[in-house]
N, C-alpha and C positions, 0 to 999 in steps of 0.2 A: 504493500500500500504506500509506503514512504517513497518508493521509486516512482510510482505512478503519480503521486502528488507533486513530486519535484518536476517531473516531465510536463505536467499540465501547467505548472507555474512558469516554467521556462517558455512554453508556448504563449502564455498570456503576455509576458514581457516582450516577446518578439513581435506579436501582433500590435501591441500598444506602441512599441518603438517605431514600427513601420508607419502607423497612422500619424504619429507625431512628426516623422520625417517628411511625410507627404504634405502635412500642413505647413511646415516651414518652407519647403521648396516651392510651394505655390504662392508664397507671400509676395514675390516680386512680379507675378504675372499681371498683365494689364487687366483692369476691372471692366468686364464686359457690360456692366450696367451703366457705364458712363457714355456720354456722347462721343462720336468719333474724334472730336477735337480735344478730348480730355483722356489722356492715357495715364492712369494712376500708377505710380511707383510707390508701393506701400513699404515703409521701413519701420522697424521697431524703435521708437523714440523713447526717451526716458519718461517714466510715469509723471503725470502732473500732480504736484502736491496740493493738499487742501488749501494751503496758504496762497499758492499761485492761482488757484481757481477763484478764491475770494478776491484777491487783488485784481484779477482780470475782470471780474464782474463790476468792481468799483470803478475801474477805468472805463469800462464799457458804458456804465451809467453816465459818466461825465461826457463821453463821446456822443451819447444820444442827446444829452442836453445841448451840446454844441451844434449838433445836426438840426435840432428843432429851431434854433435861432438863425440858421443859415450859415454857420461858420464851418464850411466844408473842410478847409485846411486843418483846423483844430480837430474836427471829428475824425478825419482820416488818420491823422497822427496818433490820436488816442486809441482808435480801433487797431492800428498797427501794433501799438504797445500791448494791448490786450491779447491780440492774436499771438504775439511772441510768448506771452506768459502762458497762455492756454490754447495751443493749436488744435485742440479737439472740440472746442466750443462751436456748435453749429450756428447759433445766433450771431456770434461775432464774425464768423466767416461770411455770412449773408450780409450783415450790416456793412462790413468793409467793402464787399463787392458793390453794394449800392452806392457807397460814397465814391468809389473809383468810377463807377458808371456815370455818376452825375457830372463828372468833369471829363468824360469821354476818354478815360485812361484804360488802356487795354489790360491793365492788371486786374480789372474787374473780372475778366474771363478766368484768370487764375484762381481768384477767390471763389467764384461760382463752381469751378471744377473741383476745388478742394471741398466745398460744401457737399457736393454729390459723392465725392470719394469717402467722406466721413459717414454719410447716411444717405444712400441713394433713394431710400423709401420715405424720406421726410415729407411733411405736408406741403412744403414749398418747392418740392423737387420739380414738379411740372413747370412752375413759374421760372425756376432757375434754368431749366433746359431751354425754355423759350428765350430767355435773356441771352444765353450762350449763343443760340442760333442767330439772334439779331446782331450781337457783337461780332460774330464771325463774318457778317456781310461786309464789314469794313476791312477785312483782311483779304489777301489774294486767295484765289480758289484752292491752291495747293498748299496753303499754310496749315500746319497742324500744331496744336498745343500739346506738349509732351512733358513728362516728368513732373507730376504734381505730388510732392511728398506730403503724406499725411501720417498722423500718429496711429500706429496699430494699437488697437485696444487689447493689449496683452493682459491676461489676468495676473493678479499679484500672487507671488509664490510665498507660502508660509515659511516660517523658520524651520530649519532642519530638525532641531530638538523637539519641537512640538509635533512634527510629522512622525518622527521615530516613536515618540510616546504613544501617539494615537494609533499607529500601526501595531504596537504591542498590545494595546487594550482590545482593539477590534481589528482582526486581520483584514487587510485590504483597505482600511481607512486611510493609510498613508498614500496609497495610489489615488484614491478619490480626492483627497485634499490637495494633491499635486496635479489635479485636472486631467486624470487618466481614469475615468470611471469604469471603462471596460476592463482594464487590468485589475482594478479594485474588486469588481464583482467576481472575476475569476478567482482571485486569491481567496476571497471570502468563501466561495463555493468549494474550492479544493480543501481549504482548511476545515470547513464544516463537514465535508465528506470524510476527512481523516478522523474527526471527533466522532462522527456517527459510526465509523468502522470500529473505533476503540471502545465505544459503549455498547456494542452488540453483546447480548447476553445469551447464555445457553444453560439449560437445566441439566444437572448431573446427579445421578443417584449414588449415594455413598453409604457405607456401613458404619454405624456409630455404636461404640461400645459403652454401655451404661453400667453403673454399680448400684446395687440395692441391698436392703437388709430384709431377711425373711422374718416371720413372726417369732422365731426362736432366737433372734438376735444375731444370726449368722449372715455375713455379707456374701453376695454372689454377683456375677456379671451376666449380662445378656446383651444381645445386639439387635438393632433395628435399622431399617433402611429409610433414609431421609433424602429429600430432594433439595439440592442447594443451587442457587443461581450464581454463575461465575461469568467473568468477562476476561477471557484469555487473551484478547487482542488489545487490552487497555493500554499497556505500556507502549506498544508499537503505534497505535492510532493517536493517542494523546501526545506522544513524543514527536510524531510526524507533524501534527497540527502546531505544536509549539515551535518546531524548527521552521515551518513555513511562515509563521507569524514573524519570527525574528529575522529571517532572510528578507521577507517583503518589507519589513520596517526599515532595515538597513538600506535596501535598494531605494525606497522612497525618500529617505533622508539624504542619501547621496545624490539623487536626482534633484531634490530641492536645492541642495548646496551648489550643484553644478549650474543650474539655471540662474540662481541669484548671483553667482560669481560672474557668469557670462554677461548678465544684464549690467552689472556694475562696471565690468571692463568695457562694454560697448558704450555705456554712458560716458565714461572717461574719454574714450576715443572720439566721441562725437563732439566733445567740447562743452562749454557752459552755455552757449547761446547759438542761435541760428538765424540768419537774416535772408529773406527771399531775394533772388536775383531775377532780372528779366533781360533776355538777350534776343536780339532780332537778327535773322539771317535772310538771305535772298529768297528762301522758300520755306522758312520755318520760324517758329517762335518757340524758344525753350525756356522753361522755368526750372529753377533748382534751388539749392540752399548753399549759402556761404557760411562756413563754420568758423567762429572766432574762438 
C-alpha cells in the first residue's frame, strides 16, 4: 500500500507541475480578447501594496476634481501618478485615457488597450473598443499598437512555515494553499486511502484460558473460544499516511519558498518604478516600459 500511495503522489505532483508550467508559458501570448491594434504582453509585476492603492485613489480623486474644472494638464499629470502607483486600477486607466483623448494624444489608445488587457469583460469595454476604433482612424492603415504591459494578477503565496504546518495537520492542505488544488485533492485522497487501509479490521477466533474455583475450594482451568477484532495493517497504513503527509508538506513549503524567492528576485530586477514610453515608426506605434 505504501508503494502505491507514493506512486499516486508522484503522479499528482507531475500533473500539477505540468499544469503550472502550461500556465506560465502562456502568460506572454497575445490576448485574443483585445482589438487587433492592442497586443497585450502580460508580465508579472510586483504586487500593489495596500498603501499604494490608497495613495493612488487619493491622487485619482484630486485628478477628477481637476478634470471637472477643466484643468486637463493637472488631471492628466495626477492620473499618470496614480497609474504608476497602481497599474491594475481599471478606473484610473479609463480616466487617463479620457484625459489623453481630450487633447487628441495618441497615448489614449495605450491606456484604453491597457484597460481591456486588465479586464476585457468590464462594463465599459464596448465603449473602450469603440474609442480605440475611432482613435485608430487617425493612424495609417498598417499601424499596429503593440506591447501593452499590464500587471498579472498573481495570487499571493503564503509563508512556507504556515504551508508546512497546514500540510501536516491536513494532508494536501499545503498544495491547496499554494494554489494547486488538484494536487491537494490527490494527496488528501491517497492519504485517506492509506488510513482506510490501516483501519481495516478482521475478526479472529482465539482460545482463552480461564481459572476458576470449584465448590470444594479447588482451582481449575478451562478454555473458551472468543472473537476478537484486530487491525493487522494498522502500522503499514497509518505509517504510509503519515509519510505522505510529511512529504507533501515539505514539497508544498519548498514550492512556496521557491515562488516567493523568484517573485522577490524578479521585483528587484524590474527596479523600483516604471515609466511608459511611446515610440513612433514609419509603420508602427510601440509602447513599452522604461525601468528606472
